[in-house]
C-alpha positions as CSV (number, residue, x, y, z in Angstrom):
1,X,133.3,-56.8,32.8
2,X,135.5,-58.1,36.0
3,X,136.3,-62.3,35.8
4,X,132.8,-64.1,37.0
5,X,133.3,-67.2,39.4
6,X,130.4,-69.3,38.7
7,X,129.7,-71.8,41.7
8,X,128.1,-75.0,40.5
9,X,129.3,-77.6,38.0
10,X,125.1,-78.5,37.5
11,X,122.6,-77.8,34.5
12,X,122.2,-74.0,35.3
13,X,125.9,-73.1,36.8
14,X,127.2,-74.8,33.3
15,X,124.6,-73.2,31.1
16,X,125.2,-69.7,32.6
17,X,128.9,-70.0,32.8
18,X,128.6,-71.2,28.6
19,X,126.7,-68.0,28.3
20,X,129.2,-65.6,29.8
21,X,132.1,-67.2,28.0
22,X,130.0,-66.8,24.6
23,X,129.7,-63.2,25.4
24,X,133.8,-62.8,26.3
25,X,133.8,-62.7,29.9
26,X,136.2,-64.2,32.0
27,X,134.7,-67.8,33.9
28,X,135.8,-69.5,36.4
29,X,134.0,-73.0,37.1
30,X,134.1,-74.3,40.7
31,X,132.6,-77.0,42.6
32,X,131.5,-77.5,46.2
33,X,135.3,-76.4,47.4
34,X,134.2,-72.5,46.3
35,X,135.4,-69.9,44.0
36,X,139.3,-68.7,44.1
37,X,140.6,-66.8,46.7
38,X,141.2,-64.0,44.4
39,X,137.5,-63.8,43.7
40,X,135.5,-60.6,43.6
41,X,132.1,-61.6,41.5
42,X,131.0,-64.7,42.6
43,X,127.4,-66.4,41.4
44,X,126.0,-69.8,43.6
45,X,124.3,-71.8,41.3
46,X,123.4,-74.5,43.8
47,X,120.3,-76.0,45.6
48,X,118.0,-73.7,47.7
49,X,118.9,-75.2,50.7
50,X,122.4,-75.3,49.6
51,X,122.9,-71.6,49.4
52,X,123.5,-70.3,52.6
53,X,126.5,-73.1,53.1
54,X,127.8,-72.5,49.8
55,X,128.2,-68.7,50.4
56,X,129.6,-69.2,53.9
57,X,132.2,-71.3,52.3
58,X,132.9,-69.0,49.2
59,X,133.5,-66.0,51.9
60,X,135.7,-68.0,54.0
61,X,137.5,-69.0,50.5
62,X,137.7,-65.5,48.8
63,X,137.2,-63.2,51.3
64,X,137.8,-60.4,48.9
65,X,134.2,-60.5,47.3
66,X,132.5,-57.9,46.4
67,X,129.2,-58.8,44.8
68,X,127.7,-62.6,45.6
69,X,124.4,-63.7,43.7
70,X,122.6,-66.7,43.5
71,X,120.3,-67.9,40.6
72,X,117.4,-69.5,42.7
73,X,113.6,-67.7,42.2
74,X,112.5,-68.6,45.3
75,X,114.9,-68.0,47.6
76,X,115.3,-64.6,49.6
77,X,118.7,-62.1,49.7
78,X,118.8,-62.9,53.1
79,X,120.3,-66.6,52.6
80,X,123.4,-64.6,51.4
81,X,124.2,-62.8,55.0
82,X,127.2,-65.0,55.5
83,X,129.0,-62.5,52.4
84,X,126.6,-59.6,52.9
85,X,127.5,-58.8,56.9
86,X,131.3,-58.8,55.3
87,X,130.5,-55.7,53.4
88,X,129.5,-57.5,50.0
89,X,126.6,-56.7,48.3
90,X,124.0,-59.1,46.9
91,X,122.1,-59.9,44.0
92,X,119.8,-62.6,42.4
93,X,119.4,-63.8,38.8
94,X,116.5,-66.3,38.1
95,X,116.7,-67.8,34.3
96,X,113.0,-67.9,33.3
97,X,113.6,-70.7,31.8
98,X,113.4,-74.7,31.9
99,X,117.3,-75.6,32.4
100,X,117.6,-79.4,31.4
101,X,121.2,-79.9,31.1
102,X,124.8,-77.8,31.2
103,X,124.6,-76.9,27.4
104,X,121.1,-74.8,27.5
105,X,120.8,-71.8,25.8
106,X,119.7,-69.0,27.6
107,X,119.5,-66.7,25.0
108,X,116.1,-64.5,24.7
109,X,115.4,-65.7,28.2
110,X,113.7,-63.2,31.0
111,X,115.5,-63.5,34.0
112,X,114.2,-62.2,37.2
113,X,116.7,-59.6,39.2
114,X,116.7,-58.3,43.2
115,X,119.6,-56.7,44.6
116,X,121.0,-55.4,48.0
117,X,122.2,-52.2,46.6
118,X,121.8,-50.5,42.9
119,X,125.4,-50.9,42.1
120,X,124.3,-55.2,42.3
121,X,121.2,-54.3,40.4
122,X,122.8,-52.7,38.0
123,X,125.4,-55.4,37.8
124,X,123.0,-58.2,37.7
125,X,121.4,-56.3,34.5
126,X,124.8,-56.1,32.6
127,X,125.5,-59.6,33.6
128,X,121.9,-61.1,32.1
129,X,122.0,-58.4,29.0
130,X,125.6,-60.5,28.1
131,X,124.1,-63.4,28.4
132,X,121.4,-61.9,26.1
133,X,119.0,-62.1,28.7
134,X,116.2,-59.7,28.9
135,X,116.2,-58.5,32.9
136,X,113.3,-57.7,34.4
137,X,113.3,-56.4,38.5
138,X,111.2,-58.9,41.4
139,X,110.5,-57.2,44.3
140,X,112.1,-59.3,47.0
141,X,108.9,-59.7,49.4
142,X,107.0,-61.5,45.7
143,X,109.7,-63.9,45.3
144,X,108.1,-66.9,46.2
145,X,104.9,-65.9,44.2
146,X,106.6,-65.0,41.6
147,X,108.4,-68.6,41.4
148,X,105.2,-69.8,41.7
149,X,104.4,-68.4,38.6
150,X,106.5,-70.0,37.3
151,X,105.8,-73.1,38.3
152,X,102.5,-73.4,37.5
153,X,103.5,-72.0,34.2
154,X,106.3,-74.9,33.6
155,X,106.3,-77.8,35.9
156,X,102.2,-77.7,36.2
157,X,101.9,-77.7,32.3
158,X,104.2,-81.1,32.6
159,X,101.9,-82.6,35.0
160,X,98.7,-81.7,33.2
161,X,100.1,-82.7,29.5
162,X,101.1,-86.3,31.5
163,X,97.7,-86.6,33.0
164,X,96.2,-86.3,29.6
165,X,98.5,-88.5,28.4
166,X,97.4,-91.0,30.8
167,X,93.7,-90.5,30.4
168,X,94.6,-91.6,26.8
169,X,96.3,-95.0,27.7
170,X,93.5,-95.6,29.5
171,X,91.3,-95.4,27.1
172,X,93.3,-97.4,24.8
173,X,94.6,-95.0,22.7
174,X,98.1,-95.7,22.1
175,X,100.9,-92.5,21.4
176,X,99.3,-90.1,23.7
177,X,102.4,-87.6,23.5
178,X,103.1,-87.7,19.9
179,X,99.0,-87.2,19.1
180,X,98.8,-84.2,22.1
181,X,101.9,-82.4,21.0
182,X,100.7,-80.1,18.1
183,X,97.4,-79.7,20.3
184,X,99.7,-78.6,23.4
185,X,101.9,-76.2,21.2
186,X,99.5,-74.5,19.1
187,X,97.3,-74.2,22.5
188,X,100.5,-72.6,23.9
189,X,100.7,-70.4,20.8
190,X,97.5,-69.2,21.3
191,X,97.9,-68.2,24.4
192,X,101.1,-66.2,24.1
193,X,98.7,-64.3,21.4
194,X,95.7,-63.8,23.1
195,X,95.9,-64.7,26.7
196,X,92.7,-66.0,28.1
197,X,91.1,-65.2,25.2
198,X,92.6,-68.5,23.9
199,X,90.5,-70.7,25.8
200,X,87.9,-73.0,23.9
201,X,86.0,-75.7,24.6
202,X,82.9,-77.1,26.5
203,X,83.7,-74.8,29.3
204,X,84.1,-71.7,27.4
205,X,80.9,-72.2,25.1
206,X,78.5,-73.8,28.5
207,X,78.5,-77.2,27.5
208,X,78.1,-78.4,31.0
209,X,76.5,-81.8,29.5
210,X,79.7,-82.5,27.9
211,X,81.5,-81.3,31.0
212,X,79.4,-84.2,32.9
213,X,80.3,-86.7,30.4
214,X,84.0,-85.9,30.7
215,X,83.8,-86.5,34.4
216,X,81.5,-90.2,33.9
217,X,84.7,-91.1,31.8
218,X,87.2,-90.3,33.9
219,X,85.6,-91.8,37.2
220,X,85.8,-95.1,35.4
221,X,88.9,-95.1,33.5
222,X,91.4,-92.8,35.5
223,X,89.4,-92.3,38.8
224,X,93.1,-90.3,40.4
225,X,92.5,-87.2,37.7
226,X,88.7,-86.6,38.9
227,X,90.0,-83.7,41.1
228,X,92.4,-82.3,39.5
229,X,89.8,-82.3,36.4
230,X,87.1,-80.6,38.9
231,X,89.4,-77.8,40.1
232,X,90.7,-77.1,36.7
233,X,87.2,-76.8,35.3
234,X,86.0,-74.6,38.0
235,X,88.8,-72.2,37.2
236,X,88.0,-72.3,33.7
237,X,84.5,-71.6,34.4
238,X,85.8,-68.6,36.3
239,X,88.2,-67.1,33.5
240,X,85.4,-68.0,30.8
241,X,82.5,-66.2,32.8
242,X,85.4,-63.2,33.3
243,X,86.0,-63.2,29.7
244,X,82.2,-63.1,28.3
245,X,81.8,-59.7,31.0
246,X,85.0,-57.8,29.3
C-alpha cells in the first residue's frame, strides 16, 4: 500500500497513524500545515467543522492527491469537495470506538466506510483491514442517523451512568462509580448476548408501584434527573411490551 499522510495529531490521528505503522505502512503525521507536497493519499483527522478548510489546505499544498478522506462519523463526503472538484476520489473511515488518547488501540473496532467511487471504497476497506479493524458500509445519506446511534451507545451511556452515580451520592451512598461498575459491565455483557431480551427490573416485570417510589425518591433527592427517568421509563415500557408479544 502506498504511503499515507495522516493530517491531525490529535487522538484519532495519533491512533490511526500508530495502527498504520504497526501494519507496515509508511505514514507521515502532519499538523495544520498539511501533508507533504508529494502526498497522494491523505486522511484528515480534524474536528468536523475544520474538514473542508483542512481539505482546501491539503489540496493546495499537495495538488497531486489522488485520494482524500476524513474520519468523521456524521460529516458527508461533500465536505471534501475542494479535492474531489479537482479529480481526487474521497472516502470516509470512522472507527466505531471511543478514542480517549493518541495511543488508543483500534484493533477489533468496527469502521464505518463510505466513498465516492469503487476504488475509494476499496482503499478504505483495505486501510481498515490493515489496521485490524472490521469495515462495514454506511449509505452516505444515513450518516447522521448512524452517528446518532453511536452517540447514544457511547456518549449517552456515560451520561446515564454518571446520573446514576449522582443519585447515589444524593442518597448518601459514597463510591457510587465503584459500586455500579460491576452492574454496568454485566448489563452491557448481557445486552451484547441477548439484545433487548436482557431487560430486567421493575418495568420489565410490570411493577409500577416500585417505579412510582423511584419517582418520589428522585423528586426529593435529585429532581433534575426526573425528566430523564420518565423518558427512559417510557421507552423501557415500549421495549418490554414488544418483548412480551414476540
